[in-house]
Structures are given as C-alpha cells and as structure tokens.
KEKOL-232297 format. One record per residue (C-alpha): residue in one letter; x, y negated, z negated. Coordinates in steps of 0.001 Angstrom, whole numbers, plus 524288, in hexadecimal, padded with zeros to 5 digits. Example, Ala and Ser with C-alpha at 12.3 -4.5 7.8 and 13.67 -1.06 7.14 Angstrom:
BEGIN
<r A; <8300C; 81194; 7E188>> <r S; <83566; 80424; 7E41C>> 
END
This chain:
BEGIN
<r M; <7CC67; 83132; 7F93D>> <r S; <7CDFD; 822B2; 7FBEC>> <r K; <7D658; 81F09; 8061E>> <r Q; <7E52D; 81A26; 803E1>> <r V; <7E97A; 80D62; 804B0>> <r A; <7F6E1; 8073D; 80720>> <r L; <7FD1C; 7FA42; 80605>> <r T; <8025D; 7F598; 812BC>> <r T; <80744; 7E898; 818AF>> <r F; <800BD; 7E14A; 82302>> <r D; <80BF1; 7E12F; 82D23>> <r N; <80E34; 7F082; 82AB4>> <r P; <80ADF; 7F7CB; 837C7>> <r Y; <80AD7; 80588; 83103>> <r N; <80078; 80B02; 82A6C>> <r P; <80514; 810C3; 81D41>> <r F; <7FC0D; 81D1B; 81D67>> <r D; <80015; 821EF; 82ABE>> <r D; <80D17; 81D84; 82CD1>> <r F; <81341; 819E6; 81FD8>> <r N; <81FF0; 81BE1; 82343>> <r N; <820B4; 810B8; 82D1C>> <r W; <817C7; 80900; 82507>> <r L; <82136; 80945; 81922>> <r K; <82D59; 8072E; 82214>> <r F; <8265A; 7FA8B; 82635>> <r D; <82313; 7F6A8; 81936>> <r M; <83144; 7F802; 813CA>> <r Q; <83784; 7F0DE; 82101>> <r K; <82E06; 7E5F8; 81DA9>> <r G; <83232; 7E540; 80F87>> <r Y; <8250A; 7E789; 8092C>> <r N; <8260A; 7F442; 8012C>> <r S; <818C1; 7F574; 8012F>> <r C; <8191C; 802FA; 7FA51>> <r G; <82225; 7FE0A; 7EFDC>> <r Y; <81937; 7F193; 7EDE2>> <r L; <80D88; 7FA4D; 7EBA2>> <r A; <81530; 80332; 7E3C3>> <r R; <8182A; 7F5AF; 7DA5F>> <r V; <80A3D; 7F265; 7D95B>> <r A; <80319; 80059; 7D93E>> <r R; <80274; 804CF; 7CB5F>> <r V; <80122; 81467; 7CE6B>> <r S; <8055F; 81EE9; 7C4B5>> <r D; <80686; 82D49; 7C39A>> <r T; <7FD4E; 82CA8; 7B8F6>> <r L; <7F28A; 82729; 7C184>> <r T; <7EB57; 8308B; 7CBAE>> <r D; <7EC9C; 83120; 7DA1E>> <r D; <7E063; 828D4; 7DABA>> <r E; <7E3B5; 81EEF; 7D16E>> <r N; <7F0C8; 81CED; 7D73E>> <r T; <7E9A3; 81AFC; 7E546>> <r E; <7E0B6; 81202; 7DEA4>> <r E; <7EC66; 80A4D; 7D943>> <r I; <7F489; 80A10; 7E5DB>> <r E; <7E863; 803CF; 7EC88>> <r R; <7E6C0; 7F92F; 7E220>> <r A; <7F5A7; 7F611; 7E271>> <r I; <7F470; 7F4D2; 7F19D>> <r D; <7E79F; 7EB8D; 7EF6B>> <r E; <7F10A; 7E396; 7E5E9>> <r I; <7FAAA; 7E2A4; 7EFF5>> <r V; <7F2F4; 7DE02; 7F9B7>> <r S; <7EB82; 7D541; 7F141>> <r N; <7F72E; 7CE2A; 7ED90>> <r D; <7FB4D; 7CB6A; 7FCF2>> <r F; <7F0A1; 7C1AB; 7FC8B>> <r L; <7F544; 7BC0D; 808EA>> <r N; <7F4D2; 7C9F5; 80FEA>> <r L; <8017C; 7C7D4; 814B4>> <r Y; <80772; 7D572; 811B9>> <r Y; <7FF89; 7E066; 80B29>> <r K; <7F1DA; 7E81D; 80E72>> <r K; <7EC23; 7F489; 80A26>> <r V; <7E9A1; 7FE07; 8146C>> <r K; <7DFEA; 80A76; 813DD>> <r E; <7E33E; 81849; 81872>> <r T; <7DB52; 81BE6; 823CE>> <r Q; <7D844; 82820; 8272D>> 
END
C-alpha cells in the first residue's frame, strides 16, 4: 500500500497524521479550512473504490499546491512510518 498524503500549510507546526486535532485547530484558527478546500476540489464518490478515492484526493492536493504558484500557503506532506 502506498503512503498516505495530506494537504497542509507552510506555517502549521502540527503533523496532520500524528496530531490531527491540533493540526485542525491551528488550520481553522488561521481561517484556512484546508479540509473544506480539499473537499471542494476532490471528486470522490461512493461509486469509486478506496484506492480510486485515495488517488483522487492526491490529485486534488497536487492541484491545490500547483495553484499556489508562489508557494505561500499549501504543501503536500507524506506520512512517515
């Protein structure tokens, strides 16, 4: 299985894999709502398999990061084990 990826911001000091609650609290306090942004961009569906939805989420993260062409806000992070 491939490693999971997540969307985060450059200024968020928390790891979304290891400390999601603090990561989310920081994200929302700053007004980013990264989860909501990702939900609007990703075209996931109950008709897709889990693997297909995972691929779609990564595609959406890549799109969000590429649209932040000045690299001011968003980056993709990979889960470490």
